[in-house]
Backbone bond lengths (Angstrom), bond angles and torsions (degrees), N, CA, C in turn:
res aa  C-N    CA-C-N  psi(-1)  N-CA   C-N-CA  omega(-1)  CA-C   N-CA-C  phi
1 M - - - 1.455 - - 1.528 111.07 -
2 L 1.312 117.37 -43.32 1.461 121.95 -179.53 1.521 111.30 -63.85
3 I 1.322 117.03 -38.08 1.467 120.99 178.98 1.524 110.35 -65.00
4 I 1.315 117.91 -40.05 1.466 121.36 179.01 1.521 110.26 -64.46
5 I 1.305 117.78 -42.82 1.472 121.56 179.61 1.522 110.08 -64.43
6 K 1.337 118.18 -45.61 1.467 120.99 179.04 1.520 110.55 -62.13
7 T 1.318 117.28 -41.19 1.460 121.22 179.20 1.521 110.67 -63.38
8 K 1.329 116.80 -42.17 1.463 120.45 179.15 1.523 110.96 -64.83
9 I 1.335 117.51 -42.52 1.465 121.08 177.99 1.515 109.84 -63.19
10 L 1.326 116.47 -45.01 1.454 121.05 178.43 1.520 110.72 -60.94
11 T 1.314 117.36 -43.42 1.458 121.67 178.99 1.520 110.92 -63.67
12 N 1.325 117.56 -42.08 1.463 121.00 177.89 1.521 111.21 -63.71
13 K 1.322 116.99 -42.15 1.470 120.40 178.96 1.523 110.64 -64.52
14 L 1.320 116.43 -42.94 1.463 119.75 178.62 1.529 111.15 -65.16
15 S 1.316 116.52 -39.66 1.469 120.48 177.75 1.515 110.77 -63.02
16 E 1.319 116.37 -43.83 1.465 120.32 -179.90 1.525 110.86 -65.96
17 K 1.323 116.70 -40.47 1.462 120.14 178.15 1.530 110.50 -63.16
18 A 1.321 116.43 -44.06 1.465 120.80 179.08 1.526 110.57 -63.30
19 F 1.331 115.76 -43.04 1.462 120.32 178.07 1.526 110.67 -58.96
20 N 1.330 116.85 -48.35 1.464 120.79 -178.35 1.521 111.73 -62.65
21 Q 1.330 116.89 -36.12 1.462 120.55 177.97 1.530 110.97 -65.65
22 I 1.317 116.38 -43.40 1.470 120.27 178.92 1.531 110.19 -66.45
23 L 1.326 116.92 -42.33 1.463 120.60 178.53 1.521 110.48 -60.52
24 L 1.322 117.06 -40.20 1.461 121.23 178.27 1.527 111.01 -61.84
25 Q 1.325 117.11 -38.65 1.461 120.70 179.28 1.527 111.92 -69.17
26 I 1.314 115.87 -35.47 1.466 120.22 -178.61 1.524 111.13 -78.83
27 A 1.315 115.56 -50.02 1.462 119.98 -170.29 1.520 113.86 -91.53
28 V 1.286 119.83 -11.36 1.463 127.17 -176.32 1.536 111.67 62.37
29 K 1.296 114.86 148.99 1.466 122.49 -173.38 1.529 112.15 -58.53
30 K 1.308 117.26 -39.57 1.463 120.92 -177.74 1.532 111.23 -59.11
31 L 1.321 116.68 -43.27 1.458 121.07 178.95 1.525 110.71 -67.43
32 L 1.330 116.98 -44.62 1.464 120.29 179.83 1.524 111.77 -63.30
33 D 1.327 116.74 -38.74 1.464 119.89 177.46 1.522 111.12 -64.74
34 S 1.323 116.72 -34.59 1.465 120.38 -177.70 1.529 112.46 -71.96
35 I 1.343 117.97 -26.71 1.462 118.78 -179.13 1.525 112.28 -84.70
36 N 1.351 117.51 -21.08 1.467 122.67 172.67 1.527 113.20 49.41
37 M 1.324 116.17 59.94 1.467 121.39 -179.09 1.525 109.94 -127.65
38 I 1.309 117.36 56.48 1.461 122.99 -173.38 1.528 112.66 -58.01
39 N 1.313 118.53 -46.60 1.462 121.36 -175.43 1.527 113.53 -97.53
40 S 1.308 117.68 14.04 1.465 121.09 -179.21 1.518 111.09 -79.95
41 D 1.308 115.08 160.61 1.462 119.42 177.24 1.531 109.86 -76.78
42 A 1.330 114.64 166.29 1.463 121.29 -175.00 1.526 112.11 -57.43
43 K 1.315 116.35 -46.69 1.465 120.40 -176.91 1.528 111.33 -61.01
44 S 1.324 117.53 -42.86 1.467 121.27 -179.88 1.525 111.79 -64.07
45 K 1.331 116.09 -40.91 1.464 119.93 178.34 1.528 110.79 -61.38
46 I 1.325 115.30 -45.81 1.470 119.74 -178.27 1.521 110.50 -65.05
47 E 1.319 116.89 -44.77 1.470 120.52 -179.21 1.526 110.81 -61.30
48 K 1.327 117.53 -38.98 1.468 120.55 178.13 1.534 110.26 -68.00
49 C 1.325 116.98 -39.75 1.467 120.61 176.71 1.526 110.85 -63.77
50 I 1.332 116.56 -38.71 1.462 120.57 177.58 1.523 110.07 -63.39
51 A 1.329 117.22 -43.58 1.470 120.71 179.00 1.532 110.74 -61.72
52 C 1.327 117.12 -43.42 1.469 120.46 178.30 1.526 111.34 -65.48
53 T 1.316 116.98 -37.55 1.460 121.29 179.31 1.524 110.50 -66.78
54 K 1.331 116.98 -38.39 1.469 120.46 176.34 1.526 110.68 -62.34
55 E 1.332 116.88 -38.68 1.464 120.48 177.80 1.526 110.48 -64.16
56 K 1.328 116.07 -44.30 1.466 119.83 179.10 1.527 111.26 -64.92
57 Y 1.330 116.17 -36.43 1.459 120.92 177.68 1.533 110.32 -63.92
58 S 1.310 116.23 -45.25 1.468 120.85 178.07 1.528 110.77 -60.93
59 Y 1.316 115.65 -42.44 1.464 120.33 178.68 1.531 110.32 -62.41
60 A 1.329 116.47 -43.27 1.465 120.65 179.37 1.527 110.99 -63.26
61 L 1.334 116.18 -38.30 1.469 119.30 176.97 1.527 111.46 -63.85
62 S 1.328 116.42 -38.24 1.468 119.01 178.25 1.525 110.82 -67.17
63 L 1.340 116.07 -35.56 1.465 119.16 175.94 1.517 111.16 -66.63
64 Q 1.319 116.30 -36.66 1.462 120.36 178.18 1.529 109.80 -64.07
65 A 1.319 116.16 -39.45 1.468 119.99 178.32 1.527 111.06 -63.01
66 D 1.342 115.56 -28.83 1.465 120.76 178.05 1.527 112.30 -90.47
67 C 1.351 116.40 8.34 1.468 123.51 177.84 1.534 113.80 63.13
68 V 1.314 116.76 33.88 1.462 121.10 175.84 1.525 108.02 -76.02
69 P 1.339 117.78 125.73 1.467 121.01 -174.17 1.533 114.94 -58.79
70 D 1.309 118.95 -35.95 1.459 122.63 -175.41 1.533 113.06 -79.42
71 S 1.309 116.91 -5.37 1.464 120.13 -174.56 1.525 113.21 -64.41
72 K 1.307 117.92 -36.49 1.466 120.37 -178.97 1.528 110.92 -62.53
73 R 1.330 116.87 -42.31 1.457 120.95 177.42 1.526 110.54 -62.08
74 M 1.320 116.28 -42.40 1.461 121.07 179.80 1.532 111.54 -63.95
75 I 1.319 116.33 -39.17 1.463 121.09 179.06 1.529 110.40 -65.12
76 I 1.327 116.38 -45.60 1.463 120.68 179.68 1.523 110.66 -62.55
77 Q 1.325 117.48 -43.12 1.466 120.92 178.10 1.524 111.21 -60.53
78 A 1.315 116.55 -45.29 1.464 120.48 -179.07 1.522 110.77 -64.50
79 Q 1.319 117.61 -40.45 1.468 120.74 178.52 1.524 111.43 -62.78
80 K 1.334 117.06 -45.31 1.461 121.10 179.31 1.526 110.44 -64.12
81 R 1.324 116.65 -43.37 1.461 120.41 179.90 1.533 109.94 -63.33
82 F 1.319 116.20 -41.96 1.464 120.92 179.92 1.534 110.81 -61.48
83 E 1.323 117.22 -44.91 1.468 121.45 178.38 1.523 110.87 -62.06
84 S 1.323 116.76 -44.51 1.464 120.96 -179.86 1.524 111.69 -65.64
85 L 1.318 117.10 -40.59 1.464 120.43 178.68 1.527 111.20 -65.01
86 N 1.310 116.88 -39.01 1.472 119.61 177.10 1.528 110.91 -64.66
87 S 1.320 116.82 -38.33 1.471 119.63 176.54 1.520 110.72 -65.80
88 L 1.318 116.35 -41.00 1.463 119.84 178.31 1.516 111.36 -66.90
89 L 1.319 117.18 -33.50 1.454 120.65 176.88 1.526 110.41 -62.69
90 T 1.306 116.75 -39.49 1.461 121.04 175.80 1.527 110.73 -62.18
91 L 1.334 116.40 -45.05 1.460 119.94 179.61 1.522 112.97 -68.40
92 S 1.315 117.15 -30.07 1.468 120.07 -178.46 1.523 112.68 -63.13
93 K 1.300 116.01 -20.63 1.470 119.83 178.91 1.534 111.00 -68.87
94 L 1.341 116.36 -15.82 1.459 120.91 179.53 1.520 112.35 -87.57
95 I 1.327 117.02 -16.44 1.474 121.03 -177.83 1.508 110.25 -81.62
C-alpha cells in the first residue's frame, strides 16, 4: 500500500513538473511572472494566461488598426499562444 501511495505522489509530482515546463514554453517566463500564481492549480494558471493573452491580442489588434508594422507578428503570436493554452487546458484535466 505504501509503495502505491509513493508511486502516485511521485507520478503527480512528475506530471505537475512536466505541465509547468510545457506552460513555461507556451506562455514564456515574462507572462508567468506577471500573473504571480505560484501555488495555484494548473487550470487556474492556464485560465489566467489565456486572459492575459486575450488582452495582448486585443492590444495587437488596436495596433493593427493604427497601421503599426509589428502588429501582425504580435497577432500571430497571440493566436498561436491562445491555441496552445487551450490545448494545455484540455490536458490539465488529466492531472
